[in-house]
Every structure is written in structure tokens, then in C-alpha cells.
N, C-alpha and C positions, 0 to 999 in steps of 0.2 A: 657367474654363480655356479658352484660345483654341483654335480648330480651323482648320486650313489644308488646302485641296484644290487640285488642278490641275483646271481646268474641261474640259468636253467640247469647247468651242470651241478650247481650246489644243491638245487632242489632234489635232484636224483641222488646225490651223495647223502643228503640228509635222510632221505627215505631208506636208503640201504643201511645206514648206520643205525637207524631206529629199529629196523627189522632184525638186524643181527645183534643188537644190544651193544654195539661198539660206540665209543665216544667220537664226536666230531672233532677233528684236529685241523686247526688253521694256525700255522706257526710262522708265516713269513709275509713281509711286505715287499712288493715289487714296485719300483719307480721306473717309468718309461716316458719317452717323448715320441708321440705319434704325429707325423706330419699331417697338416691340413685338418686336424680334428676340430669339430665345432663343439665347444663346451656346452652350448645350449640345446644341442640336438639330443633326442632320446637315445639312451644306451640300449643296444640290442642285447636281449638276455642270452643269446648264443655266443656273445663275444668271448674270445679266449685270450691266452697269454700272448703278448706281442713277440715278435722275433727278437733274437739276441742282439741284432744291430740297433734295435730301438730301446732295449733295456739299459738303464743307467745304473741300476744297483738293486741287489736283493739283500734284505736285512731281516734278522730274526726279530720276532715280536718282543718288545721291551716289557710289556705288562698286559694282563687281561683281567677282566673283572665282571661281576654280575651287577647289572643295574636293577633288574627285577626278574622274576622267573621266566619272562618271555623276551628278555633282551640282555645281550652281553656286549661288552666293548673291548676292542683290541687296540692297543696303543703302541706307538713307535717314537723314539726320540733319537734323532741323528745329530751328533755333536758337531763342533766346529772343525773337527779333523776330517770330516767327510765332505766331498765335493771336488771341484765345482762343476755342476752340470744343470741343464734345464730339464723340466719334466712337465707333463700335462695329463699323465695317466698314473693311477695308483691302484694296485690290486692286493687283495687279501687272499693268500694262497696256501694250499697244502703242499709243502716242499717235496714230499715223497712222490706225489703223483702229478705235480704241476697243475692241479685242479684250482681254477680261479673261482672263489666263492663270492667275493664282492668286488665291484669295480667302481671307481670314482673318476669322473672326467672333470678337469679344472681348466682354467685359463693357463697359458704357459707361465711357469714360475722357475726361479733359480735357487738352487742350494749352493751357497757360497762356502768354500773352504778357507780356513784361516791361513794367512801368509804373512807372518810377522816381518819378514825381510822387506816386503813391499807395503807394509802398514795396512794390510787387509785383515780385519778382525774376524771375518767369517760369521756364520749365523747358526743357530740351533733350530732344528725343524722338529715340530711335534705334530703327529697326525693320529687321529682316532677314527675307527670305523665301527659303527654299531650294527650288529646283526640282530634283527627282530623277527622272531617266529615262535610258534607255540612250543613251550618247554625248552627254550633255547639253553637255559642254564643247566638243566638236567642232561640234555643231549650232548653238551660240550664238556660236561663234568666240571663246570666252573661254578663253585659255590662260595667264592670269596668276593665280597662286594668291592666295587671299584675303589682304588686307593684315592687319597685326597688329591694327588697330583694329576690323576686322570680327569678328563673332561666330564664331570658329572653335572650336566646342565638341566637334568630333569626337574630337580627341586626348584631350581631358579625359574624355569619356565612356568612351573605350576604356581610359584609365588607371584610371578608377573600376571598370570591369568587371574589369580585370586585378588590381586590389587585392583585390576580393572573391575572385577565384580563388586568389590567393596566401594570403589568410587561411584559405580552406577547406583549402589544402594544409597550413598550420600545424596545423589541427585533425585532418585525416584522412590526412595523408601523401600520397605520390605517388599512391597508389590505396588505396581501401578499400571494402568492400561490406557491406551490412547483411543479416545472416542469409543466405538463399539467393539474394539478388539476383544476376542475371546468371550463375548457376551453370549448367553444362552437365550434363545427365543424360539417361539413356535413358528413353524413353516410347513404348510400343506399337511396339517394335522400331525406333524412330527416335530421333534426338537433338533435344532442345529446349533453348532458353535460357530460364531461369526469370525471371518478372517480379520487380520490386523496384527498389531505389534503391542506387546506388553513386557513388563519386567518382573521377574520373580527372584527376589533376593539378589538382584544385580545381574541375573542372566537374561539376555535379550531373547524373548520368545516370539517367534513369528509363525502365525497361522496363515498359510498361503491361500487356502480356499475354505469355503463353508464346509464344515464337517458334521455329518449326521451323528446324533446321539441317541442310542437305543436304551430305553428304560422299561421296555415292555415286560421284562421278567422281574422287575424290582418292586419292592414294597415301598410306597411313598409315606412320609417325605424322605428324600435323600439329598446329600450335598455333593456338588460337582467340584472336583479339585483339579487344578493345573499343576503338574509336577514337572520340574526341569532339572537336568543334570548336564555337566560339561564333560564330554568324553572324547577319547581318541587314543591312538597308540603312540609309541615313542617317536616314530618318524612319519606320522600321518597328520593330516589336518584335524585339529580339534574343533568341535562345534557343539552348540547347545542342542540337546535332545529333549523333546517335550512329550508328555503323556497326559491324557485325560483320564482321571480316576473318579469313580462314583462310590461313595462310602458314607457312612454316618459320621465317621471320624477318621482323620488321617494326620500323621505327624507333620509338623512344619519342616522338619529336617531329619534325614535318616542316612545311614551309610550301609550299603549293600555291596559286598565283594570289592571293597576299596573305593567304590564310587559314591560320592556324596550327592544326595537328592534333596531338592528344596520344593516346597509346595505351598499353595495358598488356595482358599476357597474362592470360587468365582460365581456360584449360583446355588440357591436353595430351592429345590423343586418340591413344592407342596402338592400341587396337582398339575395336570398338563396345561391348565390355564392360569395357574397361580405360581409364578416364578419370581423369586426375589433375587435381584442383582446384588452379589456380594463383592463385586470388583471395586477397587479404589481407582478412580480416574486420576491420570497424571496431571500435573499442574498446568500443562498446556491446554488440555481439554477444558479445565475449569477457567483458565485465563481467557480463552477465546470464546467462551459462552457469553452471548450478548445479554443474558439475564443476570450475569454476575458483575461485580464491580471490583476487579483485582487491584485497581489503583485508585483508591478513594481520594488520594491527594490531588487528582486532576479533575477538571470540570467535565461532567458528562455532557454529551452532545444534546441530550434531552433537556438539560438545565441551562443551556446557553442563553435563553431569553432572560433568565434571572440576572445575568451579568451584563448582557447587552440587549436590552428590550427594544421593541420597535419604537421609532420616533412618532411624535404627534405634534399638534400645534402648541402644546405647553410643556414638552419634555424632549430631551435629546435621546437618540438611540439609533438603531439600524433602520435603513430605508427599505420599505417594501413598495413595489410598484402597483398602482391601481390597474384593475382590468378595464377593458373598454366599457363594459356594462357599468362598472362603478364610476367611471368618468362621466358617462352619460347621465346617471342619476344624481351625481354630485352630493352623496350623503355621507361619505367616509372622510374622517379628518386625520387619518394616520398614514395614508398612502400617497405617493407622489405621482405626478402626471408626467409622461414623456411626450416629445413631439409626435411620436407615432400614434399615441392614443388621443392627443389633442387635435390632430388634423381632421379626423372625421367629424368632430364637433364643430370645428370652424367651417368645414365644407357644408355641413348640414345647415348651419346658420346662414352662410352665404346663399345657398340655394333657396332657403326660405325667404331671405331678404330680396332676392332677385324676383321671385314669384310675386311678392307683395309689390315690388316696384313696377312690374309689368301691369298689374291690376290698377295701380295708381296712375300710370301713364295712360292707360285706356280711359280712365275716368276723366283725366285732364283733357285728353283729346276730345272726348264727348262734349265737355264744357266749351272748348274752343269752337268746335263745329256748331254748337248750339247758339253761339253769338254771331254767326255769319249768315247772311241771307242765302236761301236755297239756290238762288240764281247764280251765286258766285262759287258754289262748291266745286264745279268743274274746273274753274280757274285755279283753285288752291288744293286740288286733290293730292298734290305732292306732300301735304302736311302729314298725312298718315304715315308715309314712309320716312319723312324727315325726322319725326319724333323719335325714331329708333336709331338715328344716326348721331354722331358726335362731332365736335370740333367745327371745322370750316363748313361742313355740309349744312348746318343750321344757319350759319351766317349767309351762305349762298341762297338758301331758301328765302330768307327774309328780304334779300336784295331783289330776287325775282318777283316776290309778292309785291314789293314796293313799286316795281316798274309796271305791274299789270293791274293792280287794284286802284280804284279811286282813293284819293288821300283820306277821306273820312272813314271809308271802310277799313283801310290798312291801319290807321291809327287806333280804331276800335279793336281790331284783331291783335295788334301789338300790345295794347294795354291789358287785354284779357289774358294773353299768354304770360306777360311779365308778372301781373298780379298773382296769377295762379301759381307760377313757379316760386315766386318769393314767399308765398304763403306756405308751400310745401317744404321749402328749405329753411323756414324760420328766419328769413333775412328781410331787411327793409331796403337793402341796396342791391346792386347788380349781382347776379349769380356768378360763381367762379367759372373760369374757362375750363370746361370739362375735358378738353384735350390734354390738359396737363396733369390730370389726376390718374393714379395708377390703381390696378386691382379690378377684379370683376365686379361690375355694378357700382364701383366707388365713384365714378365720374358723375353719376346722377344722384347718389344717395348718401355718401359719407361727407359730412360737413366739418370743416376746420373752424373750431371756435376760437382759434388764436391763442397767443401766450398771455398768461395772467400773472401778475406779481403774487408774492407769497400771501396767503397759503396756496394759491392756485386753485385749480378745479377740485371741488369736493367729489370724490369718486361715487358717493352715494346719490348725488343729485345730478350727475352728468347726463345730458340728454342722449337718447338713443341715436345711433348712427352719427357719431361725432368723434373728433379727435381734439385733445386738450393737453395742457401741461399741468402737473400737480406737484406740490411740495410734500408728497406723502400724506396728503389730506384724505384720511380714511382709505389710504392706499399704502402698500408696504414699501414702495420705492419712489424716490424723487425722480421724475422724468415724464416720459410720454404716457398718455392715458387714452385708450381707444375703447369705445363701446359700440357694439354692433348687434343687430337683431331686429325683431319685429314683434309687436303685441306683447311686450314685456318679457319675452323669452330671449334674453340677451347674453352675450359673452363680453367680458371686459378684460383687456390686456393692459398690463402695466410694465414698462421697460425702463431701465436705467440708461445713463449716458456718462461719458467721462470715466471717472474711476470705477463706476458701477456698470459700465458698458458690458453687455452680455448677460446681465441679470434680468430675468423675466418671470412674472407671475400672472396667473389668470384666475378668474372666477366666473360662475354662471348664475343667472337669475331665474328663479322659478316663477313663471307667470301666474301659476295657480294661486299662490299665497303672497306674491310680490316680495319674496325674500331672496337675498344673495347667499350663495354658498361661501365657504371660507376661501381665502386665497391659496392657490397651489403653486409651488415652485415648478418651473419648467427647466429641465436639465439642458444645459449647454456646455460647450467646451470650457467656458469661463466660469461655470458654477457647477461644482460637484459637491454633493452633501456628504459623501463618504469616501474614504480611501483606506487601503490596506497595504501593509508591508509584511514580508516574511523572510526568514533566513536563519542563520545560526550565529551564535555569539558565545564567547568564552566567559567563564566565571568572572564576575566583577565588572563586566562590561555594561554599557548603557545602551538600551535599545533605541535606535534612531526614530525620528518622527517624520511622517509623510509631509511632503512639501505643501506649504500653505496652511498647515494645521499647527495648533499649539499643543504642548504636552498635556494640558488640562483637558483637551478634547480627545485624548487617546485612551484606549483600553488595551491591556496586554494579556497574552496567553503564552505560557512557556511549558516546555516538556524537555526531559533529558535526552541528549543526543550523544550516546557513548556506547561503542561496541565492545568495550572492555568488561571486566568482571564487575565493575561498579554499576553496570546497567541492570543488575539483577537484585531483586529484593530477597535476600537469603537470610534465614534466621535459624541456623543449625546450632545444636548443643555440642558438647565435647570440646576437643582441643583444636578444632578446625578454625581457620580465620573466618571472620564473618564480614559481610559487606552490607553497606547501607548507603542509600543515595538521598540527596536533598536537592530540590529544584524549585525556586520561587522567584517572584519579581516584585519590586516595590512599585505599586501602581501610581505613586506620586512622582517618582524620579526616573522610573524605567530601569533602575539598577537590577542586574540579574545575579542570583545566587545559584550556582550549579556545582555541587560537591559530591564526592563519594568518600565515605569513611571506611577504611579497612581496619577492623577491630581484631586484635590478636588476644588470645586467651591469656589473661594475667599480665599483658605487656602494654596496655594502653591502646591508643588508636592513632592512625595516620590519616590526615585529611588532605585530599587531593582535588584540585579544581579540574573541571571537565567542560565539555561543550553542551550547549542547550539550543533547542529549536525555539523560535519565537514567532508570534503573529501579532501585528498591531492593527487595531480597528479604530479608525478616526472618524468621528461624527461631529456634526454641528447643526 
């Protein structure tokens, strides 16, 4: 990238000419090749003309002209008859004094001379150097504007800048502000203008920090205006300049000394505590405000229950898990139970049953002792300990007692024990081998009622502390049925087998009013009540269904997934193209419509398919 400066020598020369009333004369271009020159390094203002060994050519200026009162341009055209040599240094010089006024450093370049004998066409080189300083045209006595062939890029650059400004206006309107940018508010008993970014007639206005606003000498009410202009010099960086103005009225657009100013009202100050915000928020601030609904075609998060309600015993929907308290009370019919919340209930029931069993064992032991003479208690003192044992320990005890006690006493003891146990177990035959039963307390208290033909055990009449088989008789699943508990505060488990293996439901009984709760599903790997899928799909595609669910059990949610222009909802007037998007799903088939329409003024529209996001919620 080339760099150009005006030298310190030229500054002195300019001052001398101005003082003496002589015109500034720059009449020659010099081209040179400077070894090891860095084109990106700053040019020293004291740099002078290179040595003759480095100079490749000196040429009279071809043309000069005025760009504006403070800028003139000098031009040179070197035809194909000049060359061939390399250069990386260009100077604008007063040939009489060899004073260098302007210097340009470039990357090494070649000026090629035509050589028809060797089929070399050669090239034409054009170079322009602009000198910009106050009263440049007057001091150089150049009052003719730059000819058409000279590089007059000023208007083009201004047109490019204005095009950007107009395009910003298309997007942001005459004025718009992001969030609290440029808003006026009270702070510490004074007024300030808040920092942020806004747009005034397409010019991007940035307030870097909170700015105090003094209205102490003004009569209220007054209006606060933000005025913006785009300013710079012919060879400097142009940027937006902003000003805060306080007035009762101010023009939206004005021109002062060739500079165009744009303004908009930002606040009406009636009193120090009564300030009306006159700013227009940009579309993003409105779009991101959670109180607004910029996309009414989509479902609000707050309305999701309307489309996918919670499930209950009589309708499908989304699953909500019951809390531990809700499981313990058993009064909700819409929430599901998980193993984590079910286990404390089972443990509590087992602990209660164990305590009741111990009390019953003590009572039976008392009855047994009560049937044996006092003189034999020392011989059978092992009974107290043996009643808490299981399996072979009981058989060993009976064998020892049979060997020690008289036959009549032992027979009486055996009959008392057998009758008592049979009565407690609800059996008329020998009790089960307790060593083969599993579970805490189950050996002594959980009774196997055996398998029954259809309809099997009625869940409503199943005895407490028993296991049965049911053909879904007042139970939700055909299979095992277990009831555990004490004093009518029971829990009942129903599990499937074969094709329904892994399915399990439970319910609890309220001993206060002798009523059962509803059946609750227990989540397992084999039984899941909900499933979700999400992803992206092209227009015209069909959304997939989660494994194990039918399409009738699915609900779909879609939104547009397109980073192109079709992703914006734009409705502008004039001759600009307009964009419109459509995104929907057929809830019966899962077919997706994702289109963007590009509408041209007076020329119809083009419809283009695009990508959509989807979510599938499957319930049963």
C-alpha cells in the first residue's frame, strides 16, 4: 500500500510564498528506485531528493487542477515510449530549486517501454498526487477544476459514503436507538445522556460515555436533539461527528459551509422529574423485549401447555414427576412416580411390617410359653432365641426338644406352635420353608397364594402380605401381584411378564378411609412415557418419529433455520426487494413447509425452499 506525505521543506516553502504573495510552483514528477525501502514504514518529513544514481526519470507535470479550494491535484502520464525501469519512490518537485513538496513510497513497480521488434507492447503510467492544505488553490494560482481524465475520486467516495448512509436508513429508519443509547435521565439531581449506539438518518452515532446535560439556564420545557454529520478532509479519515442541541425547534436537515447535518429529537424535558423519551428504539430492542411478541406465528413458551398439556389418568400429555411428599400422600392423579420416590415408601412399609411382625412373634412366643409347665422352661429356654432364627435352626431346635422333653409335653408344644403359626399365616397345611424366601421379613410374613386361573386374583380383595397372579383383574397389568403392609396401610405392586416384562405399576391404600389410590406407572428402561427428537430438516421433508411411538402420538414444533436474507421479516416500500418467510408443519403427517419468498417490485416473486429446526414430543 502506497503512502504519501507533504514534506517539512514544502511547509516552509508554502509559508514563504504566502508571505511574499508568490504562487507555489510544483512542476515536475521524479521517479526513483531506493534500495531496501519499506513501503509500509512512515515517511520522514525531512526526506529529500534521492541521488542521481537512484533517479530513473524526471518529467514535467502533464496536468494540474483544483478539486476544491483546499486541495489541488497534479497528474503525470508516461507513454509507452518511456522505460523500461523499476521505481518505488515518486516525488512532486519544484524543478528550479529541487525542493521536494510531496513524496510517495510504493512497492517496487516497473515502467515498461514498448519494443515492437521483440513483441513488447509497453505500458502507460498515470500518477496523481493531491496536495491538501488551507487555500491550496489560491496559493498555487490553480483555479481550473480537474479535467475529466484526471483522478477525481472525491465525488465517487462521497457517493459511496452516502450509499452506505441510505442503506442504513433502509434498515434503521430515519432514526433508531439500541436499548438506552442516547436516552436522557436524571442522575444525582442532574441530567445525563446515556452511552450507547444509535442511527440518525443512516449515520452511526456512538456515545462513548455518560454525558452531563446542563439546562440550568434554560426555560422549560425544551427539546433535546441529537445532530450528526459526516466530516473529513480529502486525504483524511472521515467519521461521524455528533452534537447535543437543546432548542424548542431544530431542522431535521441543514447544510452549513458545505457540510450536511441531520438531527432528531431524543427527549422532551418538561421538568427535571418529567422527561419524555422521544427516541425510536431499533427493531432489535423491540424484538428482544420479552414483553413483546415479534413472531406471532410461533408458539410462545408460556402457551406450550395449550399444545402439549400435562398427562393424567384420562388424557395424554407431557409427564410431570411427583414429589416425595405427593407420593407419600397419594392424592395427585397427573404426576408419575419414579423408583427414587417409590423406594422410601416401600422402605417405610417394610419397616412398619417388620415392627408388627416382631410384636406378633413376641405374642406367639408368650402363648407357646404359656402352654408349657414352669418346671420345663429351663429345658426349652432356647425357644426365645430360636424364634428369631430361620431355616435349619428351627428344625434343630425341635430335634433337641424332642430328645429332652417327655413325649406328651413335646407333642403338646409342637401342636401349639403349629396351630399358632398356621393361624397367623392363614394356612391349614405346613408353613413354607422360610430359608427359601427372599427379602427382609418376607420369610416369616409374605405369603404365596399360588397361581389361579383366569381371572386370577382380584387386586381389590387380595389379602395383605401376599403374592398372587392376576389377569388384570382390577389391576392394570396381567402378571404378578404383591400386597404388603399392616393395619390396612398397604402398598400394592403389579408387574408384567413375557411381552410386558419391565412394565410395573403401584398404588397405596389409605387405612383411614379404606380406599386405594390410583395406579401409578413406575419408570423403567422398558417403559418410557415420553420421548423427544430434535434436528434440522429441508423444506418438503417429513419429521422422523421416536422409536417405539406412532405418528399419532407425536406433536411437532418447527421454526425457520436460515442465515440468509430470507430469515428476516422485512416489509419495506419503494423499489427494494421484499422478503417473506413461511414455516409450518402438518401435525398429522409430519411434513414440513419452510419457504422464503423474494418479492420484486412489479416483477412477481421467487419462492425458495430452506432449512427448518424441528422438535418432536411423543407421549402415550
